[in-house]
C-alpha positions as CSV (number, residue, x, y, z in Angstrom):
1,M,0.0,0.0,0.0
2,S,1.5,3.3,-1.0
3,A,1.4,6.4,1.2
4,Q,-0.8,9.3,0.2
5,P,1.2,12.4,-0.5
6,L,0.8,15.1,2.1
7,S,-0.8,18.4,1.1
8,S,1.6,21.2,0.7
9,G,-1.1,23.8,0.7
10,R,-1.7,26.5,3.3
11,L,-3.9,29.4,4.3
12,T,-2.4,32.7,5.5
13,T,-3.6,36.2,6.1
14,H,-2.4,39.6,7.1
15,V,-4.1,42.9,8.0
16,L,-3.0,46.4,7.1
17,D,-4.5,49.6,8.6
18,T,-4.7,51.8,5.5
19,A,-5.8,54.9,7.5
20,R,-2.6,54.8,9.7
21,G,-0.3,53.3,7.1
22,R,0.8,50.4,9.3
23,P,0.1,46.8,10.1
24,A,-3.0,46.1,12.2
25,A,-1.4,44.6,15.3
26,Q,-3.4,42.6,17.9
27,M,-6.5,42.1,15.8
28,V,-8.6,39.0,16.6
29,I,-9.4,36.8,13.6
30,E,-11.8,33.8,13.7
31,L,-11.6,31.0,11.1
32,V,-15.0,29.3,10.5
33,R,-15.8,26.4,8.2
34,I,-19.1,26.7,6.4
35,D,-21.1,23.6,5.7
36,G,-24.5,24.3,4.3
37,A,-26.3,26.4,6.9
38,G,-23.8,25.3,9.6
39,H,-21.0,27.5,10.8
40,H,-18.2,25.5,12.6
41,P,-15.5,27.4,14.5
42,V,-12.1,26.1,13.5
43,K,-9.5,28.4,15.3
44,S,-9.1,31.9,16.6
45,F,-5.9,34.0,16.2
46,R,-4.5,37.4,17.1
47,T,-2.2,39.3,14.7
48,N,1.3,40.0,15.6
49,D,3.1,43.4,15.4
50,D,3.4,42.9,11.6
51,G,-0.3,42.3,11.2
52,R,0.3,38.7,10.5
53,I,-0.3,35.3,12.2
54,D,3.0,33.6,13.1
55,A,2.1,30.3,11.4
56,P,-0.3,29.3,8.6
57,L,-4.0,29.3,9.7
58,L,-4.3,25.9,8.1
59,S,-1.7,23.7,6.5
60,G,-1.0,20.2,5.4
61,A,-3.8,17.7,6.3
62,E,-5.8,20.5,8.1
63,L,-6.4,22.3,4.8
64,E,-9.4,20.6,3.4
65,Q,-11.6,21.5,0.4
66,G,-14.6,23.6,1.3
67,V,-16.0,27.0,2.1
68,Y,-14.4,29.0,4.9
69,E,-14.9,32.4,6.5
70,L,-12.4,34.7,8.2
71,R,-14.0,37.0,10.7
72,F,-11.8,40.0,11.3
73,H,-12.7,41.9,14.5
74,A,-12.0,45.3,13.0
75,G,-14.2,47.3,15.4
76,D,-12.3,46.2,18.5
77,Y,-9.0,46.9,16.8
78,L,-10.0,50.4,15.6
79,R,-11.4,51.3,19.1
80,S,-8.1,50.1,20.7
81,S,-6.2,52.2,18.3
82,G,-8.0,55.3,19.4
83,D,-10.7,55.7,16.8
84,A,-13.9,57.3,18.2
85,L,-16.4,55.1,16.4
86,P,-20.1,55.7,16.4
87,D,-22.4,53.3,18.2
88,P,-23.0,51.0,16.4
89,A,-19.8,51.2,14.3
90,F,-20.1,51.2,10.6
91,L,-17.7,48.3,10.4
92,D,-17.3,45.9,13.3
93,I,-16.7,42.2,12.4
94,I,-15.7,41.9,8.8
95,P,-16.6,38.4,7.3
96,I,-14.7,37.2,4.2
97,R,-16.1,34.0,2.8
98,F,-14.0,32.1,0.3
99,G,-13.6,28.6,-1.1
100,I,-10.6,26.3,-1.1
101,A,-10.6,24.0,-4.1
102,D,-7.0,23.0,-4.4
103,T,-5.5,21.7,-1.1
104,A,-2.0,21.9,-2.6
105,A,-2.2,25.6,-3.2
106,H,-1.3,28.6,-1.1
107,Y,-4.4,30.7,-0.3
108,H,-3.5,34.1,1.1
109,V,-6.4,36.3,2.2
110,P,-5.2,39.8,3.2
111,L,-7.4,42.6,4.6
112,L,-6.9,46.3,4.1
113,I,-9.0,48.3,6.6
114,S,-10.0,51.7,7.8
115,A,-13.0,52.8,9.9
116,Y,-15.3,53.1,6.9
117,G,-14.0,50.7,4.3
118,Y,-12.1,47.6,3.5
119,S,-10.6,45.6,0.6
120,T,-9.4,42.1,0.1
121,Y,-8.0,39.9,-2.7
122,R,-6.4,36.6,-3.2
123,G,-2.7,37.3,-2.5
124,S,0.4,35.2,-2.8
């Protein structure tokens, strides 16, 4: 019986605060797997001083095909950075839903934020 090759794929992210021109340090990010109507928490993270997570969010056998959502806790980050946000804030938790089809690929999901807008893309 031959061994199955291990997946070399990984999921990563980083967050940049475009209003301040710096990484978004200490932001909480939740990773959720979406299965039909079900939302299944996978892991929770906090960005480092460079706005990144120190290791891939998922890699190897953990990275499975499917639909996922990253939930960026932008409101808490912006408040802790000194922004006087209205109540409720225009942006609070930013969900980005995406699919993983190729478990051997690198999926990088960055977030660029300010108090009133955000942008994302599939990075490298």
